[in-house]
PDB file with one MODEL, atoms N, CA, C and O in Angstrom:
MODEL        1
ATOM      1  N   MET A   1      22.226-103.530 -28.441  1.00  0.00           N
ATOM      2  CA  MET A   1      22.356-102.155 -27.996  1.00  0.00           C
ATOM      3  C   MET A   1      23.828-101.904 -27.640  1.00  0.00           C
ATOM      4  O   MET A   1      24.423-102.680 -26.893  1.00  0.00           O
ATOM      5  N   PRO A   2      24.414-100.827 -28.170  1.00  0.00           N
ATOM      6  CA  PRO A   2      25.816-100.519 -27.871  1.00  0.00           C
ATOM      7  C   PRO A   2      26.012-100.108 -26.410  1.00  0.00           C
ATOM      8  O   PRO A   2      25.114 -99.555 -25.777  1.00  0.00           O
ATOM      9  N   ARG A   3      27.193-100.390 -25.902  1.00  0.00           N
ATOM     10  CA  ARG A   3      27.561-100.005 -24.536  1.00  0.00           C
ATOM     11  C   ARG A   3      28.534 -98.840 -24.596  1.00  0.00           C
ATOM     12  O   ARG A   3      29.147 -98.586 -25.633  1.00  0.00           O
ATOM     13  N   ILE A   4      28.675 -98.133 -23.484  1.00  0.00           N
ATOM     14  CA  ILE A   4      29.603 -97.003 -23.425  1.00  0.00           C
ATOM     15  C   ILE A   4      31.013 -97.471 -23.767  1.00  0.00           C
ATOM     16  O   ILE A   4      31.748 -96.769 -24.462  1.00  0.00           O
ATOM     17  N   SER A   5      31.388 -98.636 -23.290  1.00  0.00           N
ATOM     18  CA  SER A   5      32.738 -99.150 -23.571  1.00  0.00           C
ATOM     19  C   SER A   5      32.960 -99.372 -25.065  1.00  0.00           C
ATOM     20  O   SER A   5      34.092 -99.280 -25.538  1.00  0.00           O
ATOM     21  N   ASP A   6      31.894 -99.664 -25.815  1.00  0.00           N
ATOM     22  CA  ASP A   6      32.010 -99.805 -27.269  1.00  0.00           C
ATOM     23  C   ASP A   6      32.403 -98.478 -27.914  1.00  0.00           C
ATOM     24  O   ASP A   6      33.180 -98.448 -28.869  1.00  0.00           O
ATOM     25  N   PHE A   7      31.865 -97.392 -27.389  1.00  0.00           N
ATOM     26  CA  PHE A   7      32.184 -96.070 -27.920  1.00  0.00           C
ATOM     27  C   PHE A   7      33.598 -95.643 -27.535  1.00  0.00           C
ATOM     28  O   PHE A   7      34.297 -95.014 -28.330  1.00  0.00           O
ATOM     29  N   GLN A   8      34.016 -95.981 -26.330  1.00  0.00           N
ATOM     30  CA  GLN A   8      35.312 -95.527 -25.833  1.00  0.00           C
ATOM     31  C   GLN A   8      36.485 -96.137 -26.586  1.00  0.00           C
ATOM     32  O   GLN A   8      37.575 -95.565 -26.569  1.00  0.00           O
ATOM     33  N   THR A   9      36.306 -97.262 -27.237  1.00  0.00           N
ATOM     34  CA  THR A   9      37.394 -97.882 -27.987  1.00  0.00           C
ATOM     35  C   THR A   9      37.543 -97.305 -29.387  1.00  0.00           C
ATOM     36  O   THR A   9      38.548 -97.551 -30.055  1.00  0.00           O
ATOM     37  N   LYS A  10      36.569 -96.552 -29.832  1.00  0.00           N
ATOM     38  CA  LYS A  10      36.608 -95.977 -31.182  1.00  0.00           C
ATOM     39  C   LYS A  10      37.292 -94.612 -31.175  1.00  0.00           C
ATOM     40  O   LYS A  10      37.122 -93.822 -30.246  1.00  0.00           O
ATOM     41  N   GLU A  11      38.058 -94.353 -32.216  1.00  0.00           N
ATOM     42  CA  GLU A  11      38.702 -93.056 -32.350  1.00  0.00           C
ATOM     43  C   GLU A  11      37.717 -92.084 -33.002  1.00  0.00           C
ATOM     44  O   GLU A  11      36.953 -92.465 -33.889  1.00  0.00           O
ATOM     45  N   VAL A  12      37.741 -90.829 -32.556  1.00  0.00           N
ATOM     46  CA  VAL A  12      36.859 -89.803 -33.105  1.00  0.00           C
ATOM     47  C   VAL A  12      37.666 -88.961 -34.090  1.00  0.00           C
ATOM     48  O   VAL A  12      38.724 -88.435 -33.747  1.00  0.00           O
ATOM     49  N   VAL A  13      37.152 -88.838 -35.327  1.00  0.00           N
ATOM     50  CA  VAL A  13      37.836 -88.096 -36.383  1.00  0.00           C
ATOM     51  C   VAL A  13      36.899 -87.032 -36.935  1.00  0.00           C
ATOM     52  O   VAL A  13      35.719 -87.288 -37.179  1.00  0.00           O
ATOM     53  N   ASN A  14      37.446 -85.826 -37.129  1.00  0.00           N
ATOM     54  CA  ASN A  14      36.691 -84.707 -37.675  1.00  0.00           C
ATOM     55  C   ASN A  14      36.698 -84.795 -39.198  1.00  0.00           C
ATOM     56  O   ASN A  14      37.768 -84.784 -39.806  1.00  0.00           O
ATOM     57  N   VAL A  15      35.528 -84.881 -39.823  1.00  0.00           N
ATOM     58  CA  VAL A  15      35.454 -84.975 -41.283  1.00  0.00           C
ATOM     59  C   VAL A  15      35.767 -83.647 -41.976  1.00  0.00           C
ATOM     60  O   VAL A  15      36.032 -83.624 -43.177  1.00  0.00           O
ATOM     61  N   GLU A  16      35.738 -82.552 -41.233  1.00  0.00           N
ATOM     62  CA  GLU A  16      36.022 -81.243 -41.822  1.00  0.00           C
ATOM     63  C   GLU A  16      37.491 -81.090 -42.210  1.00  0.00           C
ATOM     64  O   GLU A  16      37.812 -80.462 -43.220  1.00  0.00           O
ATOM     65  N   ASN A  17      38.391 -81.674 -41.391  1.00  0.00           N
ATOM     66  CA  ASN A  17      39.817 -81.504 -41.681  1.00  0.00           C
ATOM     67  C   ASN A  17      40.614 -82.804 -41.549  1.00  0.00           C
ATOM     68  O   ASN A  17      41.831 -82.793 -41.734  1.00  0.00           O
ATOM     69  N   GLY A  18      39.959 -83.914 -41.234  1.00  0.00           N
ATOM     70  CA  GLY A  18      40.635 -85.199 -41.092  1.00  0.00           C
ATOM     71  C   GLY A  18      41.416 -85.365 -39.805  1.00  0.00           C
ATOM     72  O   GLY A  18      42.111 -86.367 -39.632  1.00  0.00           O
ATOM     73  N   LYS A  19      41.319 -84.403 -38.895  1.00  0.00           N
ATOM     74  CA  LYS A  19      42.078 -84.438 -37.653  1.00  0.00           C
ATOM     75  C   LYS A  19      41.489 -85.442 -36.668  1.00  0.00           C
ATOM     76  O   LYS A  19      40.271 -85.543 -36.516  1.00  0.00           O
ATOM     77  N   ARG A  20      42.370 -86.179 -36.006  1.00  0.00           N
ATOM     78  CA  ARG A  20      41.945 -87.087 -34.943  1.00  0.00           C
ATOM     79  C   ARG A  20      41.702 -86.255 -33.688  1.00  0.00           C
ATOM     80  O   ARG A  20      42.580 -85.512 -33.248  1.00  0.00           O
ATOM     81  N   LEU A  21      40.529 -86.379 -33.127  1.00  0.00           N
ATOM     82  CA  LEU A  21      40.194 -85.625 -31.917  1.00  0.00           C
ATOM     83  C   LEU A  21      40.506 -86.414 -30.658  1.00  0.00           C
ATOM     84  O   LEU A  21      40.666 -85.821 -29.591  1.00  0.00           O
ATOM     85  N   GLY A  22      40.595 -87.726 -30.751  1.00  0.00           N
ATOM     86  CA  GLY A  22      40.893 -88.568 -29.596  1.00  0.00           C
ATOM     87  C   GLY A  22      39.838 -89.638 -29.410  1.00  0.00           C
ATOM     88  O   GLY A  22      39.085 -89.957 -30.330  1.00  0.00           O
ATOM     89  N   HIS A  23      39.795 -90.184 -28.216  1.00  0.00           N
ATOM     90  CA  HIS A  23      38.817 -91.210 -27.855  1.00  0.00           C
ATOM     91  C   HIS A  23      37.805 -90.617 -26.872  1.00  0.00           C
ATOM     92  O   HIS A  23      38.121 -89.695 -26.120  1.00  0.00           O
ATOM     93  N   ILE A  24      36.610 -91.148 -26.889  1.00  0.00           N
ATOM     94  CA  ILE A  24      35.552 -90.660 -26.010  1.00  0.00           C
ATOM     95  C   ILE A  24      35.892 -91.003 -24.569  1.00  0.00           C
ATOM     96  O   ILE A  24      36.213 -92.147 -24.245  1.00  0.00           O
ATOM     97  N   GLY A  25      35.818 -89.997 -23.716  1.00  0.00           N
ATOM     98  CA  GLY A  25      36.062 -90.208 -22.299  1.00  0.00           C
ATOM     99  C   GLY A  25      34.773 -90.297 -21.510  1.00  0.00           C
ATOM    100  O   GLY A  25      34.710 -90.939 -20.461  1.00  0.00           O
ATOM    101  N   ASP A  26      33.719 -89.629 -22.041  1.00  0.00           N
ATOM    102  CA  ASP A  26      32.466 -89.589 -21.300  1.00  0.00           C
ATOM    103  C   ASP A  26      31.332 -89.257 -22.268  1.00  0.00           C
ATOM    104  O   ASP A  26      31.569 -88.797 -23.385  1.00  0.00           O
ATOM    105  N   LEU A  27      30.132 -89.490 -21.835  1.00  0.00           N
ATOM    106  CA  LEU A  27      28.935 -89.135 -22.598  1.00  0.00           C
ATOM    107  C   LEU A  27      28.067 -88.245 -21.730  1.00  0.00           C
ATOM    108  O   LEU A  27      27.936 -88.473 -20.527  1.00  0.00           O
ATOM    109  N   ASP A  28      27.478 -87.237 -22.338  1.00  0.00           N
ATOM    110  CA  ASP A  28      26.538 -86.352 -21.650  1.00  0.00           C
ATOM    111  C   ASP A  28      25.136 -86.860 -21.970  1.00  0.00           C
ATOM    112  O   ASP A  28      24.678 -86.754 -23.107  1.00  0.00           O
ATOM    113  N   VAL A  29      24.463 -87.406 -20.977  1.00  0.00           N
ATOM    114  CA  VAL A  29      23.149 -88.027 -21.178  1.00  0.00           C
ATOM    115  C   VAL A  29      22.065 -87.148 -20.580  1.00  0.00           C
ATOM    116  O   VAL A  29      22.186 -86.689 -19.444  1.00  0.00           O
ATOM    117  N   ASN A  30      21.012 -86.914 -21.341  1.00  0.00           N
ATOM    118  CA  ASN A  30      19.846 -86.189 -20.861  1.00  0.00           C
ATOM    119  C   ASN A  30      19.023 -87.164 -20.018  1.00  0.00           C
ATOM    120  O   ASN A  30      18.462 -88.124 -20.546  1.00  0.00           O
ATOM    121  N   LEU A  31      18.954 -86.920 -18.721  1.00  0.00           N
ATOM    122  CA  LEU A  31      18.263 -87.852 -17.828  1.00  0.00           C
ATOM    123  C   LEU A  31      16.756 -87.886 -18.050  1.00  0.00           C
ATOM    124  O   LEU A  31      16.109 -88.889 -17.750  1.00  0.00           O
ATOM    125  N   SER A  32      16.193 -86.799 -18.572  1.00  0.00           N
ATOM    126  CA  SER A  32      14.745 -86.771 -18.825  1.00  0.00           C
ATOM    127  C   SER A  32      14.363 -87.668 -19.990  1.00  0.00           C
ATOM    128  O   SER A  32      13.395 -88.425 -19.921  1.00  0.00           O
ATOM    129  N   SER A  33      15.144 -87.568 -21.068  1.00  0.00           N
ATOM    130  CA  SER A  33      14.812 -88.327 -22.271  1.00  0.00           C
ATOM    131  C   SER A  33      15.573 -89.647 -22.368  1.00  0.00           C
ATOM    132  O   SER A  33      15.157 -90.556 -23.085  1.00  0.00           O
ATOM    133  N   GLY A  34      16.695 -89.750 -21.641  1.00  0.00           N
ATOM    134  CA  GLY A  34      17.522 -90.947 -21.728  1.00  0.00           C
ATOM    135  C   GLY A  34      18.391 -90.989 -22.966  1.00  0.00           C
ATOM    136  O   GLY A  34      19.010 -92.012 -23.256  1.00  0.00           O
ATOM    137  N   LYS A  35      18.445 -89.886 -23.701  1.00  0.00           N
ATOM    138  CA  LYS A  35      19.232 -89.826 -24.936  1.00  0.00           C
ATOM    139  C   LYS A  35      20.586 -89.175 -24.679  1.00  0.00           C
ATOM    140  O   LYS A  35      20.744 -88.360 -23.770  1.00  0.00           O
ATOM    141  N   ILE A  36      21.556 -89.558 -25.505  1.00  0.00           N
ATOM    142  CA  ILE A  36      22.891 -88.962 -25.422  1.00  0.00           C
ATOM    143  C   ILE A  36      22.854 -87.604 -26.101  1.00  0.00           C
ATOM    144  O   ILE A  36      22.450 -87.494 -27.258  1.00  0.00           O
ATOM    145  N   ASP A  37      23.283 -86.551 -25.370  1.00  0.00           N
ATOM    146  CA  ASP A  37      23.325 -85.207 -25.933  1.00  0.00           C
ATOM    147  C   ASP A  37      24.684 -84.880 -26.543  1.00  0.00           C
ATOM    148  O   ASP A  37      24.753 -84.258 -27.604  1.00  0.00           O
ATOM    149  N   ASN A  38      25.770 -85.297 -25.877  1.00  0.00           N
ATOM    150  CA  ASN A  38      27.116 -84.922 -26.318  1.00  0.00           C
ATOM    151  C   ASN A  38      28.107 -86.040 -26.085  1.00  0.00           C
ATOM    152  O   ASN A  38      27.954 -86.853 -25.174  1.00  0.00           O
ATOM    153  N   LEU A  39      29.141 -86.065 -26.938  1.00  0.00           N
ATOM    154  CA  LEU A  39      30.314 -86.888 -26.716  1.00  0.00           C
ATOM    155  C   LEU A  39      31.352 -85.984 -26.074  1.00  0.00           C
ATOM    156  O   LEU A  39      31.532 -84.850 -26.517  1.00  0.00           O
ATOM    157  N   ILE A  40      32.032 -86.451 -25.051  1.00  0.00           N
ATOM    158  CA  ILE A  40      33.062 -85.649 -24.399  1.00  0.00           C
ATOM    159  C   ILE A  40      34.402 -86.343 -24.600  1.00  0.00           C
ATOM    160  O   ILE A  40      34.600 -87.487 -24.190  1.00  0.00           O
ATOM    161  N   ILE A  41      35.318 -85.619 -25.243  1.00  0.00           N
ATOM    162  CA  ILE A  41      36.653 -86.130 -25.526  1.00  0.00           C
ATOM    163  C   ILE A  41      37.617 -85.383 -24.611  1.00  0.00           C
ATOM    164  O   ILE A  41      37.736 -84.162 -24.716  1.00  0.00           O
ATOM    165  N   PRO A  42      38.309 -86.089 -23.717  1.00  0.00           N
ATOM    166  CA  PRO A  42      39.208 -85.397 -22.796  1.00  0.00           C
ATOM    167  C   PRO A  42      40.344 -84.707 -23.532  1.00  0.00           C
ATOM    168  O   PRO A  42      40.872 -85.224 -24.516  1.00  0.00           O
ATOM    169  N   GLY A  43      40.719 -83.513 -23.032  1.00  0.00           N
ATOM    170  CA  GLY A  43      41.847 -82.792 -23.599  1.00  0.00           C
ATOM    171  C   GLY A  43      43.134 -83.540 -23.325  1.00  0.00           C
ATOM    172  O   GLY A  43      43.266 -84.235 -22.317  1.00  0.00           O
ATOM    173  N   SER A  44      44.074 -83.389 -24.231  1.00  0.00           N
ATOM    174  CA  SER A  44      45.349 -84.081 -24.047  1.00  0.00           C
ATOM    175  C   SER A  44      46.182 -83.379 -22.988  1.00  0.00           C
ATOM    176  O   SER A  44      46.066 -82.168 -22.796  1.00  0.00           O
ATOM    177  N   GLY A  45      47.005 -84.128 -22.317  1.00  0.00           N
ATOM    178  CA  GLY A  45      47.903 -83.560 -21.310  1.00  0.00           C
ATOM    179  C   GLY A  45      49.007 -82.757 -21.976  1.00  0.00           C
ATOM    180  O   GLY A  45      49.443 -83.090 -23.079  1.00  0.00           O
ATOM    181  N   LYS A  46      49.454 -81.718 -21.323  1.00  0.00           N
ATOM    182  CA  LYS A  46      50.540 -80.903 -21.845  1.00  0.00           C
ATOM    183  C   LYS A  46      51.846 -81.364 -21.213  1.00  0.00           C
ATOM    184  O   LYS A  46      51.934 -81.480 -19.990  1.00  0.00           O
ATOM    185  N   ILE A  47      52.824 -81.619 -21.999  1.00  0.00           N
ATOM    186  CA  ILE A  47      54.147 -82.052 -21.555  1.00  0.00           C
ATOM    187  C   ILE A  47      54.038 -83.118 -20.466  1.00  0.00           C
ATOM    188  O   ILE A  47      54.342 -82.875 -19.298  1.00  0.00           O
ATOM    189  N   MET A  48      53.605 -84.281 -20.876  1.00  0.00           N
ATOM    190  CA  MET A  48      53.469 -85.431 -19.987  1.00  0.00           C
ATOM    191  C   MET A  48      52.537 -85.164 -18.815  1.00  0.00           C
ATOM    192  O   MET A  48      52.677 -85.789 -17.764  1.00  0.00           O
ATOM    193  N   GLY A  49      51.589 -84.247 -18.975  1.00  0.00           N
ATOM    194  CA  GLY A  49      50.590 -83.988 -17.950  1.00  0.00           C
ATOM    195  C   GLY A  49      51.085 -83.158 -16.790  1.00  0.00           C
ATOM    196  O   GLY A  49      50.364 -82.988 -15.807  1.00  0.00           O
ATOM    197  N   LEU A  50      52.306 -82.630 -16.875  1.00  0.00           N
ATOM    198  CA  LEU A  50      52.861 -81.887 -15.751  1.00  0.00           C
ATOM    199  C   LEU A  50      52.304 -80.477 -15.606  1.00  0.00           C
ATOM    200  O   LEU A  50      52.209 -79.963 -14.491  1.00  0.00           O
ATOM    201  N   PHE A  51      51.943 -79.861 -16.692  1.00  0.00           N
ATOM    202  CA  PHE A  51      51.515 -78.468 -16.643  1.00  0.00           C
ATOM    203  C   PHE A  51      50.041 -78.305 -16.967  1.00  0.00           C
ATOM    204  O   PHE A  51      49.652 -77.392 -17.695  1.00  0.00           O
ATOM    205  N   GLY A  52      49.246 -79.171 -16.436  1.00  0.00           N
ATOM    206  CA  GLY A  52      47.802 -79.070 -16.634  1.00  0.00           C
ATOM    207  C   GLY A  52      47.334 -79.865 -17.836  1.00  0.00           C
ATOM    208  O   GLY A  52      48.048 -80.713 -18.370  1.00  0.00           O
ATOM    209  N   LYS A  53      46.137 -79.569 -18.234  1.00  0.00           N
ATOM    210  CA  LYS A  53      45.472 -80.333 -19.271  1.00  0.00           C
ATOM    211  C   LYS A  53      44.721 -79.369 -20.177  1.00  0.00           C
ATOM    212  O   LYS A  53      44.207 -78.346 -19.723  1.00  0.00           O
ATOM    213  N   GLU A  54      44.662 -79.705 -21.463  1.00  0.00           N
ATOM    214  CA  GLU A  54      43.884 -78.879 -22.383  1.00  0.00           C
ATOM    215  C   GLU A  54      42.394 -79.074 -22.109  1.00  0.00           C
ATOM    216  O   GLU A  54      41.990 -80.003 -21.409  1.00  0.00           O
ATOM    217  N   ASN A  55      41.601 -78.191 -22.666  1.00  0.00           N
ATOM    218  CA  ASN A  55      40.148 -78.263 -22.490  1.00  0.00           C
ATOM    219  C   ASN A  55      39.568 -79.517 -23.124  1.00  0.00           C
ATOM    220  O   ASN A  55      40.099 -80.036 -24.106  1.00  0.00           O
ATOM    221  N   ASP A  56      38.475 -79.993 -22.553  1.00  0.00           N
ATOM    222  CA  ASP A  56      37.747 -81.113 -23.139  1.00  0.00           C
ATOM    223  C   ASP A  56      37.034 -80.643 -24.394  1.00  0.00           C
ATOM    224  O   ASP A  56      36.646 -79.479 -24.502  1.00  0.00           O
ATOM    225  N   ILE A  57      36.864 -81.555 -25.338  1.00  0.00           N
ATOM    226  CA  ILE A  57      36.113 -81.262 -26.563  1.00  0.00           C
ATOM    227  C   ILE A  57      34.732 -81.879 -26.403  1.00  0.00           C
ATOM    228  O   ILE A  57      34.604 -83.070 -26.121  1.00  0.00           O
ATOM    229  N   VAL A  58      33.704 -81.065 -26.585  1.00  0.00           N
ATOM    230  CA  VAL A  58      32.322 -81.532 -26.471  1.00  0.00           C
ATOM    231  C   VAL A  58      31.692 -81.496 -27.861  1.00  0.00           C
ATOM    232  O   VAL A  58      31.538 -80.432 -28.461  1.00  0.00           O
ATOM    233  N   VAL A  59      31.334 -82.671 -28.359  1.00  0.00           N
ATOM    234  CA  VAL A  59      30.745 -82.783 -29.694  1.00  0.00           C
ATOM    235  C   VAL A  59      29.271 -83.149 -29.544  1.00  0.00           C
ATOM    236  O   VAL A  59      28.954 -84.211 -29.010  1.00  0.00           O
ATOM    237  N   PRO A  60      28.362 -82.279 -30.009  1.00  0.00           N
ATOM    238  CA  PRO A  60      26.934 -82.605 -29.933  1.00  0.00           C
ATOM    239  C   PRO A  60      26.608 -83.884 -30.712  1.00  0.00           C
ATOM    240  O   PRO A  60      27.183 -84.137 -31.771  1.00  0.00           O
ATOM    241  N   TRP A  61      25.696 -84.673 -30.184  1.00  0.00           N
ATOM    242  CA  TRP A  61      25.295 -85.928 -30.820  1.00  0.00           C
ATOM    243  C   TRP A  61      24.848 -85.701 -32.261  1.00  0.00           C
ATOM    244  O   TRP A  61      25.099 -86.540 -33.126  1.00  0.00           O
ATOM    245  N   ASN A  62      24.191 -84.578 -32.525  1.00  0.00           N
ATOM    246  CA  ASN A  62      23.714 -84.276 -33.876  1.00  0.00           C
ATOM    247  C   ASN A  62      24.848 -84.090 -34.873  1.00  0.00           C
ATOM    248  O   ASN A  62      24.611 -84.144 -36.080  1.00  0.00           O
ATOM    249  N   ASN A  63      26.084 -83.870 -34.401  1.00  0.00           N
ATOM    250  CA  ASN A  63      27.227 -83.665 -35.285  1.00  0.00           C
ATOM    251  C   ASN A  63      27.911 -84.964 -35.688  1.00  0.00           C
ATOM    252  O   ASN A  63      28.909 -84.938 -36.408  1.00  0.00           O
ATOM    253  N   ILE A  64      27.389 -86.097 -35.234  1.00  0.00           N
ATOM    254  CA  ILE A  64      27.956 -87.384 -35.647  1.00  0.00           C
ATOM    255  C   ILE A  64      27.503 -87.664 -37.075  1.00  0.00           C
ATOM    256  O   ILE A  64      26.313 -87.634 -37.386  1.00  0.00           O
ATOM    257  N   VAL A  65      28.489 -87.938 -37.939  1.00  0.00           N
ATOM    258  CA  VAL A  65      28.205 -88.233 -39.341  1.00  0.00           C
ATOM    259  C   VAL A  65      28.001 -89.735 -39.530  1.00  0.00           C
ATOM    260  O   VAL A  65      27.059 -90.163 -40.198  1.00  0.00           O
ATOM    261  N   ARG A  66      28.901 -90.536 -38.930  1.00  0.00           N
ATOM    262  CA  ARG A  66      28.812 -91.985 -39.095  1.00  0.00           C
ATOM    263  C   ARG A  66      29.561 -92.661 -37.948  1.00  0.00           C
ATOM    264  O   ARG A  66      30.615 -92.191 -37.521  1.00  0.00           O
ATOM    265  N   ILE A  67      29.012 -93.757 -37.459  1.00  0.00           N
ATOM    266  CA  ILE A  67      29.681 -94.577 -36.463  1.00  0.00           C
ATOM    267  C   ILE A  67      30.078 -95.876 -37.147  1.00  0.00           C
ATOM    268  O   ILE A  67      29.226 -96.675 -37.535  1.00  0.00           O
ATOM    269  N   GLY A  68      31.397 -96.077 -37.289  1.00  0.00           N
ATOM    270  CA  GLY A  68      31.914 -97.267 -37.941  1.00  0.00           C
ATOM    271  C   GLY A  68      32.417 -98.278 -36.925  1.00  0.00           C
ATOM    272  O   GLY A  68      32.236 -98.113 -35.719  1.00  0.00           O
ATOM    273  N   ALA A  69      33.049 -99.324 -37.430  1.00  0.00           N
ATOM    274  CA  ALA A  69      33.564-100.386 -36.567  1.00  0.00           C
ATOM    275  C   ALA A  69      34.716 -99.889 -35.693  1.00  0.00           C
ATOM    276  O   ALA A  69      34.837-100.307 -34.542  1.00  0.00           O
ATOM    277  N   ASP A  70      35.567 -99.000 -36.225  1.00  0.00           N
ATOM    278  CA  ASP A  70      36.741 -98.526 -35.504  1.00  0.00           C
ATOM    279  C   ASP A  70      36.763 -97.029 -35.250  1.00  0.00           C
ATOM    280  O   ASP A  70      37.519 -96.547 -34.406  1.00  0.00           O
ATOM    281  N   VAL A  71      35.933 -96.292 -35.981  1.00  0.00           N
ATOM    282  CA  VAL A  71      36.014 -94.828 -35.974  1.00  0.00           C
ATOM    283  C   VAL A  71      34.621 -94.213 -35.874  1.00  0.00           C
ATOM    284  O   VAL A  71      33.642 -94.756 -36.386  1.00  0.00           O
ATOM    285  N   ILE A  72      34.561 -93.060 -35.196  1.00  0.00           N
ATOM    286  CA  ILE A  72      33.349 -92.247 -35.192  1.00  0.00           C
ATOM    287  C   ILE A  72      33.686 -90.971 -35.950  1.00  0.00           C
ATOM    288  O   ILE A  72      34.571 -90.220 -35.539  1.00  0.00           O
ATOM    289  N   LEU A  73      32.993 -90.722 -37.045  1.00  0.00           N
ATOM    290  CA  LEU A  73      33.217 -89.510 -37.834  1.00  0.00           C
ATOM    291  C   LEU A  73      32.260 -88.433 -37.355  1.00  0.00           C
ATOM    292  O   LEU A  73      31.054 -88.656 -37.251  1.00  0.00           O
ATOM    293  N   VAL A  74      32.818 -87.257 -37.062  1.00  0.00           N
ATOM    294  CA  VAL A  74      31.998 -86.144 -36.577  1.00  0.00           C
ATOM    295  C   VAL A  74      32.296 -84.901 -37.394  1.00  0.00           C
ATOM    296  O   VAL A  74      33.347 -84.789 -38.026  1.00  0.00           O
ATOM    297  N   ARG A  75      31.365 -83.980 -37.373  1.00  0.00           N
ATOM    298  CA  ARG A  75      31.563 -82.670 -37.991  1.00  0.00           C
ATOM    299  C   ARG A  75      31.770 -81.696 -36.840  1.00  0.00           C
ATOM    300  O   ARG A  75      30.837 -81.359 -36.112  1.00  0.00           O
ATOM    301  N   PHE A  76      33.024 -81.251 -36.691  1.00  0.00           N
ATOM    302  CA  PHE A  76      33.395 -80.389 -35.562  1.00  0.00           C
ATOM    303  C   PHE A  76      34.067 -79.149 -36.096  1.00  0.00           C
ATOM    304  O   PHE A  76      35.092 -79.235 -36.773  1.00  0.00           O
ATOM    305  N   TYR A  77      33.496 -77.986 -35.794  1.00  0.00           N
ATOM    306  CA  TYR A  77      34.031 -76.709 -36.251  1.00  0.00           C
ATOM    307  C   TYR A  77      34.730 -76.020 -35.091  1.00  0.00           C
ATOM    308  O   TYR A  77      34.073 -75.413 -34.245  1.00  0.00           O
ATOM    309  N   SER A  78      36.041 -76.105 -35.043  1.00  0.00           N
ATOM    310  CA  SER A  78      36.766 -75.480 -33.941  1.00  0.00           C
ATOM    311  C   SER A  78      36.881 -73.973 -34.116  1.00  0.00           C
ATOM    312  O   SER A  78      37.194 -73.272 -33.155  1.00  0.00           O
ATOM    313  N   ASP A  79      36.636 -73.456 -35.316  1.00  0.00           N
ATOM    314  CA  ASP A  79      36.724 -72.017 -35.562  1.00  0.00           C
ATOM    315  C   ASP A  79      35.499 -71.269 -35.053  1.00  0.00           C
ATOM    316  O   ASP A  79      35.589 -70.085 -34.728  1.00  0.00           O
ATOM    317  N   HIS A  80      34.362 -71.941 -34.982  1.00  0.00           N
ATOM    318  CA  HIS A  80      33.126 -71.282 -34.592  1.00  0.00           C
ATOM    319  C   HIS A  80      33.018 -71.206 -33.078  1.00  0.00           C
ATOM    320  O   HIS A  80      33.909 -71.655 -32.356  1.00  0.00           O
ATOM    321  N   HIS A  81      31.936 -70.642 -32.612  1.00  0.00           N
ATOM    322  CA  HIS A  81      31.729 -70.516 -31.168  1.00  0.00           C
ATOM    323  C   HIS A  81      31.966 -71.874 -30.527  1.00  0.00           C
ATOM    324  O   HIS A  81      31.500 -72.910 -31.000  1.00  0.00           O
ATOM    325  N   SER A  82      32.675 -71.824 -29.484  1.00  0.00           N
ATOM    326  CA  SER A  82      33.289 -73.009 -28.906  1.00  0.00           C
ATOM    327  C   SER A  82      32.305 -74.054 -28.411  1.00  0.00           C
ATOM    328  O   SER A  82      31.318 -73.760 -27.737  1.00  0.00           O
ATOM    329  N   THR A  83      32.623 -75.292 -28.780  1.00  0.00           N
ATOM    330  CA  THR A  83      31.998 -76.436 -28.135  1.00  0.00           C
ATOM    331  C   THR A  83      33.069 -77.122 -27.302  1.00  0.00           C
ATOM    332  O   THR A  83      33.003 -78.319 -27.022  1.00  0.00           O
ATOM    333  N   ILE A  84      34.063 -76.320 -26.915  1.00  0.00           N
ATOM    334  CA  ILE A  84      35.130 -76.807 -26.059  1.00  0.00           C
ATOM    335  C   ILE A  84      34.875 -76.278 -24.672  1.00  0.00           C
ATOM    336  O   ILE A  84      34.690 -75.075 -24.493  1.00  0.00           O
ATOM    337  N   LYS A  85      34.861 -77.162 -23.676  1.00  0.00           N
ATOM    338  CA  LYS A  85      34.566 -76.704 -22.328  1.00  0.00           C
ATOM    339  C   LYS A  85      35.778 -76.900 -21.439  1.00  0.00           C
ATOM    340  O   LYS A  85      36.502 -77.890 -21.546  1.00  0.00           O
ATOM    341  N   SER A  86      35.976 -75.944 -20.570  1.00  0.00           N
ATOM    342  CA  SER A  86      37.089 -76.011 -19.647  1.00  0.00           C
ATOM    343  C   SER A  86      36.860 -77.089 -18.614  1.00  0.00           C
ATOM    344  O   SER A  86      35.725 -77.380 -18.237  1.00  0.00           O
ATOM    345  N   GLU A  87      37.953 -77.679 -18.162  1.00  0.00           N
ATOM    346  CA  GLU A  87      37.843 -78.663 -17.090  1.00  0.00           C
ATOM    347  C   GLU A  87      37.496 -77.948 -15.820  1.00  0.00           C
ATOM    348  O   GLU A  87      38.137 -76.958 -15.469  1.00  0.00           O
ATOM    349  N   GLU A  88      36.505 -78.424 -15.129  1.00  0.00           N
ATOM    350  CA  GLU A  88      36.026 -77.747 -13.922  1.00  0.00           C
ATOM    351  C   GLU A  88      36.536 -78.392 -12.683  1.00  0.00           C
ATOM    352  O   GLU A  88      36.226 -77.943 -11.580  1.00  0.00           O
TER     353      GLU A  88
ENDMDL
END
């Protein structure tokens, strides 16, 4: 069974445009079912983190195309209604 740390070492890449989205910072787990609902990729810091942080990227579990040894391929549409959530 994979561990959270196994996921955090893998880079997340969008198959729609080949863009690297980053590494997984957190997982959104449904406590009722025990299943992972979303991958959460922390937003990158702006100018060495001095002027805040970009929004986190939330990728639904259903959008995962393939989990490889080094990379997680996802289908992420940044043009559509946002799956990007602001840091709270």
